[in-house]
Residue frames as qw, qx, qy, qz and C-alpha x, y, z in Angstrom:
[[0.648, -0.681, 0.145, -0.310, 139.49, 147.16, 48.84],
 [0.151, 0.578, -0.778, 0.193, 142.67, 145.92, 50.50],
 [0.756, -0.135, -0.632, -0.105, 142.55, 142.22, 51.48],
 [0.669, -0.693, 0.137, -0.231, 142.32, 141.28, 55.18],
 [0.023, -0.617, 0.778, -0.117, 145.40, 139.92, 56.85],
 [0.528, 0.038, -0.843, -0.094, 145.66, 136.13, 57.16],
 [0.692, -0.557, -0.178, -0.424, 143.21, 134.75, 59.75],
 [0.868, -0.238, -0.313, 0.303, 145.84, 132.62, 61.56],
 [0.416, 0.252, -0.227, 0.844, 148.05, 135.69, 61.99],
 [0.337, -0.533, -0.016, -0.776, 145.12, 137.67, 63.46],
 [0.857, -0.414, -0.277, -0.133, 144.28, 134.74, 65.84],
 [0.761, -0.040, -0.334, 0.555, 147.90, 134.59, 66.97],
 [0.128, 0.400, -0.146, 0.896, 148.05, 138.36, 67.66],
 [0.537, -0.551, -0.115, -0.628, 144.78, 138.45, 69.51],
 [0.875, -0.382, -0.289, 0.072, 145.75, 135.55, 71.80],
 [0.651, 0.048, -0.285, 0.701, 149.24, 136.86, 72.45],
 [0.035, -0.478, 0.050, -0.876, 147.88, 140.38, 73.09],
 [0.690, -0.538, -0.196, -0.444, 145.21, 139.07, 75.48],
 [0.898, -0.349, -0.189, 0.190, 147.71, 136.90, 77.34],
 [0.001, -0.937, 0.346, -0.046, 150.73, 139.20, 76.89],
 [0.535, -0.439, 0.717, 0.082, 152.67, 136.02, 76.29],
 [0.525, 0.410, -0.606, -0.435, 153.72, 134.10, 73.15],
 [0.092, 0.134, -0.974, 0.158, 154.02, 130.90, 75.24],
 [0.349, 0.261, 0.701, -0.564, 150.51, 131.12, 76.64],
 [0.574, 0.500, -0.148, -0.631, 149.13, 131.97, 73.18],
 [0.371, 0.355, -0.819, -0.256, 150.88, 128.89, 71.81],
 [0.112, 0.063, 0.931, -0.343, 149.28, 126.68, 74.53],
 [0.455, 0.418, 0.381, -0.688, 145.89, 128.17, 73.75],
 [0.620, 0.561, -0.225, -0.500, 146.18, 127.64, 70.00],
 [0.910, -0.081, 0.403, 0.051, 148.02, 124.31, 70.24],
 [0.683, 0.667, -0.139, 0.265, 151.05, 125.45, 68.31],
 [0.717, -0.164, -0.217, 0.642, 154.66, 126.24, 69.23],
 [0.199, -0.823, -0.131, 0.516, 155.79, 129.70, 70.58],
 [0.291, -0.286, 0.499, 0.765, 157.98, 130.04, 67.48],
 [0.155, 0.474, 0.744, 0.444, 154.86, 129.70, 65.29],
 [0.112, -0.875, -0.438, 0.172, 153.08, 132.39, 67.20],
 [0.315, -0.664, 0.176, 0.655, 156.09, 134.65, 66.99],
 [0.284, 0.027, 0.672, 0.684, 156.34, 134.00, 63.21],
 [0.076, 0.673, 0.692, 0.251, 152.62, 134.77, 62.66],
 [0.182, -0.881, -0.270, 0.343, 152.80, 138.00, 64.66],
 [0.335, -0.480, 0.369, 0.722, 155.88, 139.18, 62.86],
 [0.253, 0.263, 0.741, 0.564, 154.27, 138.42, 59.56],
 [0.011, -0.820, -0.571, -0.031, 151.21, 140.45, 60.56],
 [0.274, -0.770, 0.005, 0.576, 153.37, 143.39, 61.59],
 [0.290, -0.217, 0.560, 0.745, 155.05, 143.34, 58.21],
 [0.136, 0.535, 0.753, 0.359, 151.72, 143.06, 56.45],
 [0.115, -0.890, -0.430, 0.099, 150.30, 146.08, 58.36],
 [0.442, 0.584, -0.095, 0.675, 153.51, 148.03, 58.32],
 [0.332, -0.745, 0.195, -0.545, 153.31, 148.75, 62.05],
 [0.282, 0.210, -0.835, 0.423, 154.85, 147.41, 65.22],
 [0.643, -0.482, -0.418, -0.425, 152.22, 145.70, 67.49],
 [0.812, -0.534, -0.187, 0.143, 154.38, 144.65, 70.46],
 [0.019, -0.811, 0.539, -0.227, 157.33, 145.91, 72.49],
 [0.895, -0.022, -0.431, 0.115, 159.44, 142.76, 72.98],
 [0.250, -0.787, 0.409, -0.388, 160.78, 143.16, 76.51],
 [0.237, 0.353, -0.878, 0.220, 163.04, 140.88, 78.55],
 [0.266, 0.023, 0.798, -0.540, 160.17, 140.04, 80.96],
 [0.399, 0.479, 0.774, -0.111, 157.48, 139.64, 78.33],
 [0.225, 0.427, 0.518, 0.706, 155.41, 141.60, 75.91],
 [0.062, 0.567, 0.352, -0.742, 153.78, 145.02, 76.00],
 [0.441, 0.691, 0.535, 0.205, 151.38, 146.37, 73.38],
 [0.262, 0.030, 0.167, 0.950, 152.45, 149.38, 71.33],
 [0.305, 0.361, 0.234, -0.849, 150.00, 152.19, 70.91],
 [0.490, 0.217, -0.559, -0.633, 149.06, 150.70, 67.49],
 [0.340, -0.033, -0.940, 0.009, 148.64, 147.27, 68.99],
 [0.056, 0.304, 0.697, -0.647, 146.47, 148.55, 71.87],
 [0.411, 0.352, -0.043, -0.840, 144.28, 150.39, 69.35],
 [0.450, 0.203, -0.733, -0.468, 143.98, 147.33, 67.07],
 [0.085, 0.006, -0.968, 0.235, 143.11, 144.76, 69.80],
 [0.381, 0.263, 0.567, -0.682, 139.53, 145.84, 70.86],
 [0.632, 0.421, -0.153, -0.633, 138.12, 145.85, 67.31],
 [0.422, 0.316, -0.830, -0.180, 139.83, 142.59, 66.50],
 [0.094, 0.028, 0.902, -0.421, 138.55, 140.95, 69.69],
 [0.529, 0.345, 0.318, -0.707, 135.02, 142.17, 68.86],
 [0.570, 0.417, -0.510, -0.491, 135.38, 140.69, 65.40],
 [0.271, 0.175, -0.945, 0.048, 136.30, 137.29, 66.78],
 [0.273, 0.166, 0.729, -0.606, 133.46, 137.38, 69.25],
 [0.604, 0.394, -0.004, -0.693, 131.08, 138.02, 66.40],
 [0.471, 0.330, -0.772, -0.270, 132.54, 135.12, 64.46],
 [0.041, 0.025, -0.945, 0.324, 132.03, 132.86, 67.47],
 [0.410, 0.302, 0.508, -0.694, 128.47, 134.11, 68.00],
 [0.601, 0.402, -0.300, -0.623, 127.60, 133.68, 64.31],
 [0.383, 0.235, -0.889, -0.086, 128.99, 130.10, 64.32],
 [0.111, 0.086, 0.854, -0.500, 127.11, 129.25, 67.52],
 [0.525, 0.354, 0.168, -0.755, 123.88, 130.65, 65.95],
 [0.554, 0.340, -0.617, -0.443, 124.44, 128.44, 62.94],
 [0.211, 0.069, -0.960, 0.171, 124.87, 125.33, 65.13],
 [0.280, 0.240, 0.650, -0.664, 121.71, 126.26, 67.10],
 [0.593, 0.359, -0.162, -0.703, 119.73, 126.72, 63.87],
 [0.437, 0.238, -0.842, -0.209, 120.87, 123.25, 62.75],
 [0.092, -0.080, -0.918, 0.378, 119.63, 121.82, 66.03],
 [0.221, 0.421, 0.584, -0.658, 116.48, 123.87, 66.60],
 [0.304, 0.317, -0.334, -0.834, 115.49, 124.71, 63.06],
 [0.832, 0.195, 0.140, -0.500, 112.70, 122.88, 61.15],
 [0.288, -0.221, 0.904, 0.227, 113.33, 119.35, 60.05],
 [0.669, 0.342, -0.083, -0.655, 111.38, 118.69, 56.87],
 [0.432, -0.088, 0.897, 0.029, 110.41, 115.11, 56.19],
 [0.566, 0.298, -0.411, -0.650, 109.22, 113.82, 52.82],
 [0.349, -0.064, 0.910, -0.213, 107.26, 110.64, 53.55],
 [0.249, -0.166, -0.782, -0.546, 105.08, 108.50, 51.29],
 [0.514, -0.338, 0.021, -0.788, 101.37, 109.00, 52.37],
 [0.864, -0.237, -0.389, -0.214, 100.75, 105.40, 53.32],
 [0.665, 0.013, -0.518, 0.538, 103.91, 105.03, 55.40],
 [0.042, -0.314, 0.252, -0.914, 103.24, 108.45, 57.02],
 [0.621, -0.326, -0.089, -0.707, 99.61, 107.50, 57.93],
 [0.927, -0.189, -0.254, -0.201, 100.04, 103.85, 58.94],
 [0.837, -0.033, -0.329, 0.437, 103.57, 103.69, 60.41],
 [0.419, 0.272, -0.258, 0.827, 105.15, 107.05, 61.21],
 [0.243, -0.618, -0.079, -0.743, 102.52, 109.39, 62.58],
 [0.760, -0.581, -0.172, -0.237, 101.66, 107.39, 65.69],
 [0.835, -0.172, -0.175, 0.492, 105.34, 107.03, 66.49],
 [0.362, 0.632, -0.008, 0.685, 106.37, 110.65, 65.87],
 [0.439, -0.843, -0.016, -0.309, 105.43, 111.94, 69.29],
 [0.865, -0.389, 0.011, 0.317, 108.29, 109.93, 70.78],
 [0.617, 0.297, 0.070, 0.725, 110.76, 111.85, 68.61],
 [0.058, -0.769, -0.093, -0.630, 109.27, 115.28, 69.56],
 [0.695, -0.716, -0.040, -0.058, 109.52, 114.35, 73.25],
 [0.833, -0.184, 0.087, 0.514, 113.22, 113.39, 72.82],
 [0.415, 0.065, 0.207, 0.884, 113.96, 116.48, 70.71],
 [0.061, 0.799, 0.538, -0.261, 111.57, 119.25, 71.70],
 [0.110, -0.680, 0.188, 0.700, 113.81, 121.87, 70.05],
 [0.124, -0.085, 0.758, 0.634, 113.42, 120.32, 66.57],
 [0.559, 0.400, 0.230, -0.689, 110.31, 121.46, 64.78],
 [0.376, 0.063, 0.870, 0.313, 109.18, 118.66, 62.45],
 [0.503, 0.446, -0.082, -0.735, 107.47, 119.51, 59.13],
 [0.486, 0.046, 0.867, 0.105, 105.97, 116.34, 57.63],
 [0.456, 0.436, -0.300, -0.715, 105.10, 116.36, 53.90],
 [0.684, 0.104, 0.717, -0.084, 103.18, 113.32, 52.72],
 [0.571, 0.663, -0.229, -0.426, 104.04, 112.72, 49.06],
 [0.885, 0.014, 0.429, 0.179, 105.17, 109.92, 46.82],
 [0.530, 0.843, -0.053, 0.073, 106.79, 112.28, 44.34],
 [0.778, 0.141, -0.191, 0.582, 110.55, 112.25, 43.81],
 [0.362, -0.884, -0.118, 0.270, 112.07, 114.57, 46.38],
 [0.540, 0.675, -0.087, 0.494, 114.42, 117.27, 45.08],
 [0.676, -0.533, -0.195, 0.469, 116.96, 117.68, 47.78],
 [0.481, 0.106, 0.150, 0.857, 118.93, 120.20, 45.69],
 [0.109, -0.575, -0.277, -0.762, 115.94, 122.56, 45.80],
 [0.076, -0.184, 0.587, -0.785, 115.58, 122.25, 49.63],
 [0.635, -0.270, -0.419, -0.590, 112.28, 120.36, 49.44],
 [0.869, -0.458, -0.127, -0.139, 113.23, 118.14, 52.37],
 [0.185, -0.724, 0.650, -0.139, 116.07, 117.21, 54.79],
 [0.264, -0.160, 0.948, -0.079, 115.10, 113.54, 54.98],
 [0.674, 0.130, -0.290, -0.667, 112.93, 111.25, 53.01],
 [0.505, -0.079, 0.845, -0.155, 111.40, 107.73, 53.41],
 [0.606, 0.371, -0.388, -0.587, 110.69, 105.79, 50.21],
 [0.831, 0.011, 0.545, -0.106, 109.58, 102.23, 49.34],
 [0.643, 0.701, -0.239, -0.195, 111.77, 100.95, 46.56],
 [0.934, 0.182, -0.216, 0.218, 114.97, 99.19, 45.51],
 [0.645, -0.649, 0.041, 0.400, 117.35, 101.43, 47.51],
 [0.611, 0.207, 0.282, 0.710, 119.01, 103.10, 44.48],
 [0.032, -0.972, -0.231, 0.029, 119.31, 106.77, 45.24],
 [0.680, 0.299, -0.047, 0.668, 122.57, 108.22, 43.74],
 [0.155, 0.543, -0.129, 0.815, 124.23, 111.09, 45.67],
 [0.575, -0.591, 0.040, -0.564, 122.43, 110.34, 48.86],
 [0.067, -0.275, 0.880, -0.381, 123.07, 108.53, 52.11],
 [0.731, -0.115, -0.408, -0.535, 120.68, 105.53, 52.10],
 [0.184, -0.249, 0.843, -0.441, 119.85, 103.48, 55.20],
 [0.481, -0.181, -0.774, -0.370, 117.70, 100.31, 54.93],
 [0.473, -0.348, 0.335, -0.737, 114.96, 100.54, 57.50],
 [0.551, -0.050, 0.804, -0.219, 113.25, 97.17, 57.05],
 [0.077, 0.000, -0.838, -0.540, 112.08, 94.70, 54.43],
 [0.570, 0.085, 0.182, -0.797, 108.48, 94.14, 53.56],
 [0.059, 0.084, 0.978, 0.181, 106.11, 91.20, 52.97],
 [0.467, -0.056, -0.269, -0.840, 102.52, 90.79, 51.81],
 [0.030, 0.165, 0.976, -0.139, 99.59, 88.77, 53.13],
 [0.267, -0.471, -0.614, -0.574, 95.82, 88.59, 52.84],
 [0.013, -0.142, -0.616, 0.775, 93.63, 90.43, 55.38],
 [0.277, -0.494, -0.604, -0.560, 89.93, 90.98, 55.95],
 [0.433, -0.430, 0.252, -0.751, 87.46, 92.23, 58.58],
 [0.216, -0.152, 0.904, -0.337, 86.73, 89.63, 61.31],
 [0.647, 0.267, 0.408, -0.586, 83.05, 89.34, 60.29],
 [0.658, 0.474, -0.410, -0.417, 84.00, 87.89, 56.93],
 [0.095, 0.335, -0.934, 0.081, 85.46, 84.81, 58.57],
 [0.183, 0.259, 0.907, -0.277, 82.01, 83.58, 59.53],
 [0.437, 0.419, 0.129, -0.786, 78.46, 83.95, 58.40],
 [0.811, 0.449, 0.109, -0.359, 76.90, 82.91, 55.08],
 [0.813, 0.509, -0.217, 0.183, 80.22, 82.34, 53.28],
 [0.601, -0.743, 0.258, 0.142, 82.85, 81.64, 55.98],
 [0.487, 0.731, -0.477, 0.041, 86.47, 81.80, 54.92],
 [0.824, -0.437, 0.360, -0.018, 88.26, 78.56, 55.82],
 [0.737, 0.001, 0.484, 0.471, 90.14, 77.56, 52.65],
 [0.176, -0.320, 0.356, 0.860, 91.62, 79.52, 49.78],
 [0.031, 0.336, 0.779, 0.528, 88.78, 78.57, 47.43],
 [0.120, -0.705, -0.634, 0.295, 86.36, 80.29, 49.83],
 [0.152, -0.446, 0.057, 0.880, 87.80, 83.65, 48.70],
 [0.024, 0.177, 0.663, 0.727, 85.90, 83.30, 45.38],
 [0.187, -0.683, -0.702, -0.077, 82.72, 83.93, 47.37],
 [0.282, -0.790, -0.223, 0.497, 83.98, 87.36, 48.45],
 [0.367, 0.923, -0.038, 0.112, 85.06, 90.65, 46.85],
 [0.787, -0.144, 0.027, 0.600, 88.78, 90.69, 46.31],
 [0.009, 0.985, -0.004, -0.170, 90.38, 94.17, 46.76],
 [0.818, 0.292, 0.079, 0.489, 93.32, 94.89, 44.48],
 [0.335, -0.684, 0.087, 0.642, 96.25, 97.26, 45.10],
 [0.520, 0.838, -0.046, -0.157, 97.13, 99.54, 42.17],
 [0.930, -0.036, 0.124, 0.345, 100.08, 97.70, 40.71],
 [0.533, 0.641, -0.080, 0.547, 102.00, 100.63, 39.25],
 [0.281, -0.843, 0.230, -0.397, 102.56, 101.96, 42.82],
 [0.750, -0.498, 0.434, -0.041, 104.35, 98.81, 43.96],
 [0.033, -0.562, 0.751, 0.344, 107.11, 96.55, 42.72],
 [0.633, 0.233, -0.588, -0.447, 106.87, 93.66, 40.30],
 [0.281, 0.092, -0.926, 0.233, 107.40, 91.11, 43.07],
 [0.409, 0.034, 0.481, -0.774, 104.16, 92.17, 44.83],
 [0.141, 0.178, 0.959, 0.170, 101.70, 89.31, 44.23],
 [0.445, -0.079, -0.264, -0.852, 98.45, 89.84, 42.39],
 [0.726, -0.062, 0.433, -0.531, 95.26, 87.98, 43.41],
 [0.859, 0.383, -0.250, -0.232, 95.66, 85.82, 40.33],
 [0.414, 0.483, -0.720, 0.279, 99.17, 84.78, 41.47],
 [0.327, -0.316, 0.669, -0.588, 98.00, 84.21, 45.05],
 [0.832, 0.080, 0.246, -0.491, 95.06, 82.01, 44.12],
 [0.800, 0.428, -0.414, -0.073, 97.07, 80.07, 41.58],
 [0.197, 0.505, -0.739, 0.400, 99.76, 79.49, 44.19],
 [0.434, -0.135, 0.695, -0.557, 97.11, 78.04, 46.50],
 [0.131, 0.087, 0.964, 0.213, 95.70, 75.67, 43.82],
 [0.356, 0.605, 0.526, -0.480, 92.59, 77.76, 43.05],
 [0.348, 0.202, 0.613, 0.680, 91.77, 77.91, 39.38],
 [0.224, 0.698, 0.296, -0.613, 90.22, 81.04, 37.91],
 [0.502, 0.410, 0.546, 0.531, 89.36, 82.19, 34.43],
 [0.159, 0.794, 0.243, 0.534, 89.84, 85.73, 33.11],
 [0.097, 0.490, -0.338, 0.797, 90.54, 88.82, 35.22],
 [0.312, -0.375, -0.769, 0.414, 89.80, 88.59, 38.96],
 [0.115, -0.759, -0.351, -0.536, 86.89, 90.94, 39.63],
 [0.537, -0.643, -0.369, 0.403, 87.07, 93.54, 42.36],
 [0.107, 0.992, 0.021, 0.064, 87.94, 97.25, 42.79],
 [0.688, 0.198, -0.185, 0.673, 91.54, 98.57, 42.41],
 [0.368, -0.907, -0.202, 0.008, 92.25, 100.94, 45.38],
 [0.594, 0.221, -0.163, 0.756, 94.97, 103.54, 45.74],
 [0.208, 0.612, -0.724, 0.242, 96.81, 104.66, 47.89],
 [0.502, 0.037, -0.858, 0.104, 97.65, 101.58, 49.87],
 [0.064, 0.036, 0.673, -0.736, 96.31, 102.88, 53.20],
 [0.590, 0.111, 0.032, -0.799, 92.88, 103.21, 51.61],
 [0.637, 0.117, -0.726, -0.232, 93.12, 99.60, 50.51],
 [0.269, -0.024, -0.834, 0.482, 93.58, 98.61, 54.15],
 [0.299, 0.112, 0.377, -0.869, 90.70, 100.89, 55.26],
 [0.653, 0.089, -0.397, -0.639, 88.44, 99.23, 52.67],
 [0.567, -0.002, -0.821, 0.067, 89.29, 95.84, 54.18],
 [0.042, -0.031, -0.663, 0.747, 88.71, 97.15, 57.69],
 [0.461, 0.143, 0.135, -0.865, 85.24, 98.34, 56.63],
 [0.614, 0.142, 0.744, -0.220, 84.32, 94.83, 55.49],
 [0.546, 0.626, -0.151, -0.536, 84.35, 95.64, 51.76],
 [0.904, 0.340, -0.253, -0.052, 86.37, 92.50, 50.91],
 [0.847, -0.375, 0.172, 0.334, 89.65, 90.70, 51.30],
 [0.308, 0.924, -0.225, 0.000, 92.87, 92.57, 50.38],
 [0.856, 0.057, -0.107, 0.502, 96.50, 91.76, 49.72],
 [0.124, -0.978, 0.043, -0.162, 98.42, 94.31, 51.75],
 [0.425, 0.515, -0.546, 0.505, 101.87, 95.23, 52.97],
 [0.632, -0.379, -0.616, 0.279, 102.54, 93.91, 56.47],
 [0.302, -0.087, -0.305, 0.899, 103.79, 97.28, 57.87],
 [0.248, -0.231, -0.195, -0.920, 100.63, 99.02, 56.73],
 [0.665, -0.359, -0.482, -0.443, 98.19, 96.50, 58.20],
 [0.487, 0.020, -0.757, 0.435, 100.01, 95.63, 61.48],
 [0.127, -0.065, 0.465, -0.874, 98.30, 98.05, 63.81],
 [0.682, -0.035, -0.154, -0.714, 94.85, 97.10, 62.50],
 [0.733, -0.003, -0.680, -0.033, 95.71, 93.39, 63.03],
 [0.311, 0.055, -0.712, 0.627, 96.86, 94.02, 66.56],
 [0.323, -0.036, 0.262, -0.909, 93.72, 96.06, 67.35],
 [0.360, 0.261, 0.879, -0.171, 91.50, 93.31, 66.00],
 [0.434, 0.595, 0.024, -0.676, 90.10, 95.51, 63.19],
 [0.640, 0.479, -0.517, -0.307, 91.66, 93.05, 60.66],
 [0.789, -0.280, 0.546, -0.025, 92.47, 89.34, 60.74],
 [0.184, 0.507, -0.738, -0.405, 94.53, 87.15, 58.51],
 [0.904, 0.063, 0.075, -0.417, 92.49, 84.31, 57.04],
 [0.949, 0.189, -0.116, 0.226, 95.68, 82.54, 55.95],
 [0.589, -0.726, 0.140, 0.326, 99.05, 82.72, 57.56],
 [0.753, 0.205, 0.261, 0.568, 101.19, 82.66, 54.47],
 [0.041, -0.916, 0.054, 0.394, 103.30, 85.83, 53.98],
 [0.783, 0.461, 0.202, 0.366, 105.13, 86.64, 50.76],
 [0.395, -0.599, 0.117, 0.687, 108.39, 88.60, 50.89],
 [0.507, 0.838, 0.193, 0.054, 108.71, 91.28, 48.21],
 [0.723, 0.284, -0.027, 0.629, 111.85, 92.73, 46.53],
 [0.100, 0.689, -0.065, 0.715, 111.49, 96.30, 47.66],
 [0.521, -0.404, -0.559, 0.503, 112.08, 97.68, 51.16],
 [0.104, -0.972, -0.196, -0.082, 111.77, 100.92, 53.06],
 [0.664, 0.162, -0.094, 0.724, 114.75, 103.27, 52.92],
 [0.245, -0.883, -0.149, 0.372, 115.77, 106.39, 54.82],
 [0.626, 0.450, 0.219, 0.598, 117.32, 108.92, 52.44],
 [0.175, -0.929, -0.066, 0.319, 119.25, 112.16, 52.95],
 [0.513, 0.813, -0.218, 0.170, 121.71, 114.17, 50.94],
 [0.825, 0.030, -0.316, 0.468, 125.30, 113.11, 51.59],
 [0.290, 0.412, -0.224, 0.834, 126.35, 116.63, 52.51],
 [0.452, -0.494, 0.093, -0.737, 123.56, 116.98, 55.06],
 [0.782, -0.183, -0.587, -0.107, 123.63, 113.51, 56.52],
 [0.582, -0.144, -0.556, 0.575, 125.65, 114.41, 59.59],
 [0.136, -0.471, 0.078, -0.868, 123.87, 117.69, 60.46],
 [0.097, -0.099, 0.785, -0.604, 122.65, 117.44, 64.03],
 [0.634, 0.149, 0.306, -0.694, 118.88, 117.48, 63.34],
 [0.746, 0.325, -0.454, -0.363, 119.24, 114.99, 60.52],
 [0.365, 0.273, -0.854, 0.249, 121.44, 112.70, 62.51],
 [0.319, -0.070, 0.647, -0.689, 119.07, 112.91, 65.46],
 [0.767, 0.223, 0.048, -0.600, 116.13, 111.84, 63.31],
 [0.658, 0.368, -0.640, -0.146, 118.12, 109.09, 61.64],
 [0.110, 0.238, -0.869, 0.419, 119.26, 107.61, 64.94],
 [0.479, 0.051, 0.550, -0.682, 115.72, 107.64, 66.28],
 [0.787, 0.296, -0.064, -0.538, 113.88, 106.26, 63.23],
 [0.545, 0.376, -0.748, -0.042, 116.44, 103.53, 62.69],
 [0.082, -0.142, 0.850, -0.501, 115.97, 102.44, 66.30],
 [0.638, 0.196, 0.327, -0.669, 112.18, 102.44, 65.75],
 [0.711, 0.387, -0.455, -0.371, 112.70, 100.40, 62.53],
 [0.296, 0.288, -0.893, 0.176, 114.72, 97.83, 64.39],
 [0.339, 0.040, 0.688, -0.640, 112.05, 97.60, 67.10],
 [0.709, 0.315, -0.013, -0.631, 109.40, 97.23, 64.43],
 [0.601, 0.357, -0.687, -0.197, 111.24, 94.39, 62.69],
 [0.093, 0.152, -0.911, 0.371, 111.72, 92.52, 65.97],
 [0.478, 0.170, 0.514, -0.692, 108.05, 93.01, 66.97],
 [0.694, 0.355, -0.295, -0.552, 106.93, 91.92, 63.51],
 [0.418, 0.296, -0.859, 0.004, 109.00, 88.69, 63.82],
 [0.152, -0.004, 0.820, -0.552, 107.40, 87.93, 67.17],
 [0.611, 0.283, 0.214, -0.708, 103.88, 88.51, 65.75],
 [0.621, 0.379, -0.571, -0.381, 104.65, 86.33, 62.69],
 [0.206, 0.189, -0.941, 0.193, 105.83, 83.44, 64.89],
 [0.340, 0.148, 0.666, -0.647, 102.69, 83.74, 67.03],
 [0.646, 0.372, -0.078, -0.662, 100.51, 83.86, 63.87],
 [0.501, 0.317, -0.770, -0.236, 102.10, 80.69, 62.52],
 [0.017, 0.015, -0.931, 0.366, 101.42, 78.81, 65.71],
 [0.479, 0.296, 0.427, -0.708, 97.78, 79.97, 65.72],
 [0.623, 0.411, -0.356, -0.562, 97.41, 78.96, 62.09],
 [0.305, 0.244, -0.921, -0.003, 98.86, 75.59, 62.73],
 [0.188, 0.147, 0.818, -0.523, 96.38, 75.02, 65.50],
 [0.562, 0.393, 0.105, -0.720, 93.53, 76.24, 63.30],
 [0.526, 0.354, -0.660, -0.403, 94.50, 73.72, 60.59],
 [0.095, 0.057, -0.964, 0.240, 94.49, 70.95, 63.11],
 [0.369, 0.302, 0.571, -0.668, 90.96, 71.95, 64.29],
 [0.583, 0.417, -0.230, -0.659, 89.75, 72.14, 60.62],
 [0.390, 0.264, -0.864, -0.180, 91.17, 68.69, 59.89],
 [0.053, 0.079, 0.905, -0.415, 89.52, 67.24, 63.00],
 [0.476, 0.361, 0.283, -0.750, 86.21, 68.93, 62.06],
 [0.564, 0.371, -0.526, -0.518, 86.34, 67.40, 58.55],
 [0.273, 0.139, -0.951, 0.045, 87.11, 64.00, 59.93],
 [0.248, 0.188, 0.740, -0.597, 84.22, 64.22, 62.46],
 [0.566, 0.395, 0.013, -0.723, 81.80, 65.22, 59.70],
 [0.491, 0.303, -0.746, -0.331, 82.93, 62.32, 57.52],
 [0.055, 0.027, -0.948, 0.311, 82.38, 60.03, 60.46],
 [0.411, 0.313, 0.487, -0.705, 78.84, 61.37, 61.00],
 [0.570, 0.423, -0.320, -0.627, 78.02, 60.99, 57.27],
 [0.355, 0.215, -0.900, -0.134, 79.21, 57.44, 57.29]]
């Protein structure tokens, strides 16, 4: 099959034929009239036919040129239509998200409606998995992972850092064994996260108790619960005290389903990252989701900082009340 003529030459002829002017074609294609004339002449030589009558007052199509133009114009219209369809598919087509189950359940799902309202033409497909996402096989367009941020060949955006604190149901703070000091935790079931799912900087209960001056011997009893969102649910249901990620427990703390018996928060080494293939990072639907979720992440970080400051003030006041209560009891005993 004979090769097609050069595309630039075909564009030059189509524009010149439609405008019947080399100058107007040059303006339309942002080149010089000489360049248009050169491209058309080269096309005529390639085809072996004359396409224009060059007249003193302008151009006129030859019989061959007039026969060639409709099919060529239809071809360019199809190219434009195909390209537009591709852009629309990028905007309106499904956006597949690969999200770790805990992050999806406890952070993303209740926010996702805002994205669909902003972008009703983008159909979201959310896959909750902690497995390594294979972008090369088309498993997802975007992923969110908790980790060190090392994802070669991908665009990586840091969403926010994480920290860990102790939480429990409100009813555990009072009753037969009220929680007032770190040593009081030994009277309660301690719920453990499954360590292989988190980073080495995530504190264990042994580390937490030792850091608060509480001596223990041997392994700390209590169930190991995975995934992390189930650990939070176990704490909500009053099954014990858990060490949890702040982002996972935040909504339950705000609703009052959980409380923090102690205000100390421990930063951890890993963070949450938004990941997408480099070659797909600027696709309209991927960029739309990145812009939205990064704005949500900034809002989350600011809101968390406000809550943390409030918690520290409340904790300081509680410590004052506890000190005063102890002093009053000592006075009564004396």
